[in-house]
Residue, then its C-alpha position, 0 to 999 in steps of 0.5 A: m437484517t440483510t444489507g446485500l453487501k458481501p465481505f471485503i476480505g483482507i489477506t495479510g502476512g509476510i513473505g512466503s505465508g501463502k497470500s498469493t496462493i489463497c488469492r489464486i484460489f479466490s480468483c478461481l472461485g470468481i472472487p475479484v482480488f485487489e493487489a495492494d502491493k501492485a497498487a502501491r507501486e503504481i500510486c508511488e509513480q503516478d499520484t502527484a499528491v503522494k509523490e509530493a508528500i513522499i518528497a516532503e517527508f523524505g527529501p528529493k532523493a526519494y525520486l530519480p531525476d526522471g520522476s520515477y520512485n527511487r525504490a533502492w534509495m528508499k529501501g536503504l533509508l527504511q533499513k537504516y531508519p525502520g521507524d520511518v516505515a510507518h511514515l511512508n505507510a501513512i502517506i501511501h496506505p490511504a491512497v491504496r485503501q481509496k483505490a481498493t474501495i472505489g476503483p472501477h473494478h469494485t462494487a459494494k455487493e461483491t466479495r473481494a480479497y485484498i492482498t498486502n504484505h503488511h504484517g503487524g502494527c497500525p500502518f496508518e498511525r502517524t508519529n513525528s520522525k526525527h529522521s524526516k526530510k532526508k536529503 
C-alpha cells in the first residue's frame, strides 16, 4: 500500500554528535529541516499558554520583569534539580511537536528532518516534582 507520505526523520543526540552536519546535508539535498531547539526558544518567549505553564510549575523567576524567558535562572534550577528537566520538557515539547507537524513550512508529503538535543528518556512523561513551584 502506498500512502504518498514521505518520512519525518528525527535527528537526536548530544552536543558534538553531528546533528547539525547531517541536517546541513539534508538541506543540501533539498530536504526541509525543522530546528526543534530554535522553535523551543521561540515558544518559551511567545506562547502564552507555555509561559503560564512554566510559571505555574517553576514560579515567577522563570521569566524576567520584561517578560523574557530567564534562561540563566532556569539553567541553574535544572542543574540543581535535574529531575525537573522532564517537567519542563512536558510543557515545551508538545508545543514544539505541534509546530513541527502543522507549521506553514510542512506538508504531509515531504521528507523532513527534525533536529533536537534530546538524548535519552521520554521527554513527554510527566511525574510529580517535589521541587515544583520554585520561588
